N, C-alpha and C positions, 0 to 999 in steps of 0.2 A: 206320667201321660199329661200331657197337654189340653185344656180343656180349653174353647172355645167358645164364648156363648154368645151369641146373638141376642142383644135387645134392640127395640125395637120401641120407638117414643115419639109423640105427638099431645102438646099441649097437655102434662100431667108435671111439673115444675114440681112440685113437693113428694109426688109418690114415687117420682124417679128416683129421687134421691134413696128411698126405701129400697127399690131394685137395685140401686147402686153400690149403698150400703151391703146391702146382701150379697153379691157380689165381694168385694172388698174384704168382708170378713170369713171368709170360706178357710177352712183350716187347710186346703190345697194349695201349693202356692203359684204351679204352675199355670197360670190361668191367662188367656186372651179376652179383653172384653168390645165386642165392637155394637157400637151404638149409632144404628140410622134413625137418624131425627126430622120431623117435620115439622117440627113444634114454633109456632106464631109467638109464644107470649114470653120466650125466656130463651136466653142462650145457652145452647148445650154447649157449646165449647167449654165455657165458664165452668157449668155443673161437672163435666168430667174431669174438667183440669181438679177441681178441688179433691176429688178422693187423691190422688198422685198414684194412679195405675202404674206399673212399669210396662206393660203392652196393653195399651189401648187404642183402638182406630177409632174414630171419629165421620161420619158423613151426615152434613144436611142437607134439607134440600125444601125450597118453597114450593109447593105445591097449589096449583088454583084449583077451584070448587070443580070445573068442570073436568079435570083429571081425575077428581076421586067418583063421579061418574061412571066418568070411561074404565077404570081398569082397579083392580084390588092392591091398593097398596101396601098392604099387609105383605101381602106375598112379593109384592115387588121389591120391597125393603128387605125381605128375609132371602132370596134371590143373590141380592147383591151383600150380603152377609157372610152366605155361604161361599162366594166369590173372594173374598178377605181374608176366610178363615185360615189358620195357620195349624190349629191343634189338631191333636190324635182324634178326640173325643171332639162334639158339637151338639152344642143344649141352644136352647130357645127361649127368652124371659119378655113377657108382657111389662110395660111400663105401671102396671097398678098390682102388680104381684111382685113376689121374694120368694128367694130361697133360704131353704135352714142353713146355718153354716157349714153340717159338715156332708152334705150335700156331693160335691166334687170330688173328696177324699173318697168316700164312700163307692160313688160310680165306677172313680178310676182304678181300684184295687178290684172292685169286682170285672171290670171287661181286663186287667192285667192277668187273673186267675183263672178268667175264662177266654182265651184267644179265639175262639171259634165264635162265639156273641158276637152278633156286627151294630144290635138294636135292646135298647132297657129302656125302663120308666121304673119312677119309684112312686111314692105316696105322694098325693095332692090333697091338701087339707083347704076345703072353703071357710072364710070366714067376708062376715059383714061388718069388721068394724074398719075405721079409719085409720087403726093407729099400725103399727108394725109389732103385732104380736106372731110369738111362735109356740102355739099348744105343744106342750111333749107329749101329752096321751089324749089327742081328739078323739071326740067322740066317734065311731066308730061312722053313723048317717053322716056326718062332715068331710068323709073319706071319699075320695077315688084313688080306688085298689081292686087289682085283681091278682091271686096267689100264681095262676098259671101262666103258661106262656099266651101271647095275646097275636093271633094270626091273623087277625082284620081288625086293624085301631081306628078303622073308622066310627066316628061318633062315640067311640070309646075311651080313647087316652087324648088327654090335652097336652097341648105341645110346651107346657112349661113344665110338664112332669117328664120328658121324654129326653133322652141320651143318646148318642149313635156315635159311631166311628165315623170318620171323616172319606164321602165316599168319592173316588175319583174318576170318572166326571161326577159330579156330585148331581142327585134328585134334584127335580125345580118345583118350589111352589106352583099352584096354577094362577095367572094372572088375570085371568077375566072376571067384570063385575059380578057376572053370576055365580062366583064361589066364594064372595064376603061372609055368608054365613059357616063356613068351615071349612076355610084352605087348606088347614092344619089336619084335617081329615085325609083330604086327598094328596097330599103332599106324604104324608105316613102309609096310604095306601101304597101309593108306588113304591117306597123303601118295602111294605112288605112284602112284594112281588118277589124280592131279593132275599128277604130275609123277614123273623119273626122277631118280635119284643119278647123279651124278657122281665120278668119281677125281680128288681131289685129291692129288698124287701128293709126300708129306711123312709124317715122324711124325706122330703125333695123340696116341695115347696108350698106356697100360700098363694089360694087365689082368691083375689078383693072381690064378693056380691054387691057389685049396686047399679043405680041406675043408667050410669055410662059407660057400663062394657059394650064391648061392639058386639053380641049378639042382642043387647037391648038397645042398641042403635042403629039396626039396620038400615032402617029407613031413613036415617037421618043422613047416614054415609051415601046411600045410595042415589040421594035429592041432591047432592053435593053441598050438602050446607051444616056438614058437620067441621065446627070450629068456635073458638073460644073455651075455657079452660074447661077438662076432664077429671075433675076429681071432686 
């Protein structure tokens, strides 16, 4: 099964290399990486090219501050990524987070063995380290995980830990500025109207905790002044 990963990027030239490295290091070979970038501080094309992906799509946009005030750019970029995806499975990644190397292989095997399952999620591990760490036995308090099927994913599942089949036509992320705080929750709630989210008992990703995360910088985003390095 082919996995399409939609990676959104904005002014994180170092951390996005960890994100890309985590995709390149997947034990699952059939991968499409889709990078939707709005960075002003580095050349995303050169960064992606340095990883020599077999199947990579890169789109870069110059976005004015007033455009950030009026719309949810994360949602716009994810929707574009969905329109470019060719995989059997779809997942998302932020440029400050990264995957465990066996996640795609484990998830693909799960969906192959469970053909009626449409959406799933793995274990998300929180880390406050600026380094790329992959804890094999994380403390339970640092893990977001539910052992049962999740029927309402809103504010429960993070977009980095979810993987689902490619829908045709795709569901859409909400693009209004009022959804900046949790567009993934709105998107997954739309998906949940069609199918529940099933637990895949595996370490999926690491989510960095830092003061420039989207949830921590909503006022800057909505003010249209989000710029410069974000790591």
